[in-house]
C-alpha positions, 0 to 999 in steps of 0.5 A: 499499500505504501509504495503507490502512495510514495510513487504518487507523491514522488509524482505530485513533487515532480509535477509541482516542480515542472510546474514551477519551471514552466512558470519561470520559463513564462516569466523569463519569456514575458521579460524578453519582449522589450514592450513588457519590460518597459511597461513594468518599468512605467508601472514601477515609475509611476508608483514612484511618482505617486510616492513622491506626490504624497511625500512632497505635496506638504511643501506647497502646502507650507504656509497654509499649514504653518498658519492654521497649526501656528508652527515654526519654520523649524517645526515645518522642517521637521514635518517635511523631513525628520518625521518621515525620514526616521521610519523610512530610513529604519524601516527600509533595512528589514523591508529590503531584506524581506525583498531579498528573500521574498516577492518584491512586487507584493512588497511594493503593492502592500507599501503603496497602499499603506502610504496612501492611506497614511497621506490621507490621514495627514489631512485629518491632523488638528495639531503638530504632533497628529500631523507628525505622526501621520507623516510618520506613517507615511514613512512607514509605507514609503519604506518598502517602495524603492529598494525592491523596485530598484532590485527588479529594474537591475534583474530585468535590464542589462548592466550596459543600460542599468543606469539609464533604466534607473534614471527612468524610474528616478523620474518619479522624484521630479515626476512627484515634485511636478504633480504634487506642486501643481496639484496641491497649489490648486487644490489649496487655492479652491479647497484647502490643505486637508482636502490636497492630502486626501485627493492626492492619496487616492490614485495609490489604491489604484496603483497598489492593484496594478502593481500586484496584478500586472507585474510578474516577479522576475528571476534574480539575476536575469538580465546577466544570466547570473546564477542565483544564491542564497541571500546574505543577512543585513549585518553581512552586506553592511559589513561588505559595503562598509568594507569598500572605502569607495562606498563609504565616500559615495554613501556620504556624498549622496547624503549630502547631495540629498541634504542640499536637494531636500533642504533647499527644495522643500522650502523653495515654495515658501521662499517664492511666496514669503521672499518674493510675494508669489501667489500660490498658484503662481508658486505651483505653476512656476515652481512645479514646472520648473522643478519637475521638468528640470529635475526629470531631464537632469535625472535622465541625463545623469543615467544616459550620460554615465552609461554612455561615458562608461560604455565608451571609455570602458571606465565605470568611474564616470558613474561617480565622475558625472554626480561630482560634475553636477554638485560642482556646477550647481553651487553657483547657479543655486546662489544666483538664484537665491541671492541675485534674481530680483523677483519670484518669476526670475528666481523660479525660472532660473532655478531650472539650471541648478535643479537640472544639475541636481538631478544628475546624481541619484541613477549613477549612484544607485547603479554603482551600488549595485555594481558593488554587490551580489544580485541578492544583495541589491535591495539591501544595498539600495536600502543601505544607501538610502538609509544614509542618504535619507537620515542625513539628507531628508532627516536633517537638510529641511529641519536645519535649513528651517532652524537656521531660518528661525535663528536669522528672522530677528535680524533679517525678517523674511529674507532669513530664509534666502540666507538659511537656503544659501548656506545649505547650498554651500554643503555642496563643496563637502559632498563634491570632496566625497565623491571625488575620494570615492573615484580613487578607489571604486574601480578596484572595488567593482572589480572584486564585486561577487555574484 
């Protein structure tokens, strides 16, 4: 009696293995179609746009929230930065671990649902503490967005196209700023800041369903036909990366780059309204379009140019030289925007140049991190990079800029914000130093990257 049962059990096991093999083959075949590959990239990018709309819409609502809840610039800097960044950076590590061992698509779908619900909850806040907690909740959801998506993109695009693909995904940063700023300005003008939070949260629910039912989970290392391996733990990945001197410099450079980007960008709508007296509709239109279009162009250019120069010269250090060049160029351009431009329109229009340069860094730095690690370390590698980047950049950039503005206000009045943002821009000098240091050793670290 036992023999037939064992045979059936064996046959069942073989049948299950065959089904898994067939499903895997079907997934690989689907991704061989470039149209599907770019469809997946488009869906992930749209989800990232939603991520940044929900994260950044608070910036265009700044004056209304400050007035309604009776808070200071420093407290607003905490709401737009620290409240979000604390949990976003901390929770990103275990979620990346889950993505490295589990289904990345499902992690992203659940994360979108959470951040959308918590964004809507921001509209119900009645005081600083409640809004701080709601923003904390947005960070919980958004912690699971980028690391799994970075890993998927690196698996479905070959290494020669990776930075370009990641730059397209990174469109979400400035696409979100564009949609959130323009949309938020119109919503707050015709309704109120609470309604704006609720409205921008709604599309996320539909995006979560789209991610869950359209995207197929790709095999690890598919684009490079690399053999899958068991995923290492967090401390092993952290130790592995921290042994690389180039990564230490690269991650800190990214953090300082983000310190300037968020410290300036989160206060730009308030700067245009407070310093130049620009109406909220004009702030949304001018700043939203300039920051969105300039950032989108800069993000794509940074990824495309780093791929192009690396492929042309055979030297992958271009993935660091491109961010270095952008950082140096952005310093004088940003100072002209804040200190010399005579009115809101000219300041917003000239801001196109520093925001274009500021967008060059993200895709090459993510690609560099993925070149340094094995295929089962990519989500965790992204999470570690984003941990350093967002804890220092998003967590401290807006908050310290706001506190410097508060400190300077008794002496300079409304112009205090102008000078606080200019001081923040000078951090780019420190940032460029670390990019330069990373170029000295990153070529050797690329060469000894594991499978």
